[in-house]
N, C-alpha and C positions, 0 to 999 in steps of 0.2 A: 504494500500500500504506500503510495507516494504521499509524503507530507508536504503540503503547500505552504504552511505557515507555522509559526511557533507562538503559542500563547506565552504571556509574560506576567509574572507575579512579582510586584515590587514591595519590599519591606524596608524599614529603617526608621530612624527618629525623625521627628518633625523638623523640617527645614533642610533635609538631606538632598532634596531634588526629585522626589517621587512624582509629584504633580507635574513638574516641568518635563520630565522624561515621558510621562503618560501623554501629555499634550503633544509632544513631538511625535510619538508613535502613532497617535491618532491622525495628526495632520500630515505627516510625511510618509507613513507606511500603511495607512488604511486600517489601523487597529480600532476596535470598539472599546471604549473605556467603560469599565464596569466597576462599581463601588460596592465592596462588601458591606459598607455602612448604610446602604440604601434602606434596609429594613430598620436599622437603628434610628435613622432620621425620621422614618415614618412613625415609629412608636413614640419617639420624643414629641413629634408634632401633635400627636393625639393626646399624649399625657400632659404636655405643657405647652399649649398653643401660644401662650404669651411669649415664648422664647423664639418663635418663628423668625422674627426680624432682628433678633439679638446678634451681636458680633460673634465671630468665630471663637474668640477668646472666652466670651461669656457662655456660649453653648457647649464648648468642649467638655467641661467637667460633667455636665448632664449627659452628653453623648457617651462619655466613658462609662458612667453608671449603667445606662441602658445597655450598652455593648457588653459589659460584664454579665449583666442579668441574662441576656439572650444567649451568650456563649456557654452558660451553665446548662442549657438544655441539651439533651442527647437524643437524637443527633442534632448537631449545631444548625439552627435555622438559617444562619448567614451562609453556610456552605450549601445547604439544600437549595436556597434561592440561586446561588451561583451555578449549581449543577443544572438547574432548569434553563438558565441562560445558555450554558454550554450545549445543551441538547438541541437548541433551536438557532444556532449561529453557524454561518458559513464563512465568517471572517475571523481573523485573529483577535483575541481579547487581551487587554492589559488591565490588570487589577492593581491599583496603586495605593491601596490602603490595607495591605496585609499587616496583621498585628501579632498573632500568636504562633507558637511552634506548630500547634495543631493545624492551623491554616496553611502554613508553609508545607507541611507533610501532605496535606490534602492537595495542594497545588502541584507538588511534584508527582503525586500519584495520578493526577489528571493531565499530565503531559505539559505542564507549565515550566518554563525556565524561571527558577526562583533567583531573583537578583536582590541583593541587600545593599542599599545605598547608605553611606554614613558620611559624616563630616565633623569637623571640630565644633565644640560648643559655641565658640565665638562666631564662626561662619554661620552656623544654624540660627543663632539669635539674630544676626544681621539680616539673614534672608527672611525670617519670620516677621521682623519689624517692617521690612520693605514690602512684604506681601500683605500683612494684616494691619499694619499701623500700630500694633501693640503686641506685647508679649503675653502668652497665657499665664494664668495664675501658677505659681510655683508647684502647687499640689498636682497640677496636670501631669508633670513629668514623673511624679511618684506612682502614678497608676501602673498596675502590673502589666497591662497590655502595651504600655509605652516602652517597656524594657525588654520584652520577650524577643525582639528581633536579634538581640545579642546571642541568643541560644539557638537560632534557626540555622539551617544549613543552606547555602546557596552561593552564587557567584558574588563576591564582595567587591564593591567599587567605592573607594574613598573620594568624595567629590570636593573635599576642602579646597584644593588648589585648582579646580577645573572651572572653566567657563561653562555656561549652559550648553553651548554647542559641543564642547569637548565631552561633557558627561553624556550627552545624547549620542554622540558618535561612539563612545565606549560601550554603551548599552547595545547600540546597533551591531557593533563588532561581536559582542557576546552572543547575540541572537544568531548572527550569521555563522559563527563558530559552532554553536550548538546544532544548527540546521545541517551544516556540513558533516559533523560527526554522526548525526542520525542517518544521513544519506549513505555514508560509508558503511555504517553498521548494517543497514538494510541491504546494501549491495553485497556485503560479505555473507549475509544470511541467504540471499537469493542464489549466490554462487556455491552454497554449501559449506562455506568456511565457518570457523568458530565465531560466535557472536561476542 
């Protein structure tokens, strides 16, 4: 079976470049951007409608609480929703808000290339300020889901000293490298060689 595209799952701390890379993949490579947090947003909007127009910094602690609550369900409803999207797509998908090790394992099992973006705290704070105009409450970083990227397995890219274009090109190179490796593996299998 020939693989025409490579799904991508991005993890990392706030301000590491996940949204920037996802926008690039959507714009330049035809990816569909999907958010695992879509069900979290929906639940928060029902439970606390007064927060709909609040800033990202104000909404984030509430989103984290709702996300923790939903992730306690087995099976994880965030992953079930993502599986439904996978069933009905013919385009590559980029998920740019991976949080937990469970989600990274799920992504790997579903054929995603797991990429972990990171950057120094100084750079991340500067990027968040530029993007949101304010920094999130310090408790935001203490949330357990904000730390789990450190324990996930994937292709690691430190974006601290990279321009937006450079980080996007590094991710693109990782995608192409993975695609090439998969093609070679399929070719060896088709030829009866060891996989």
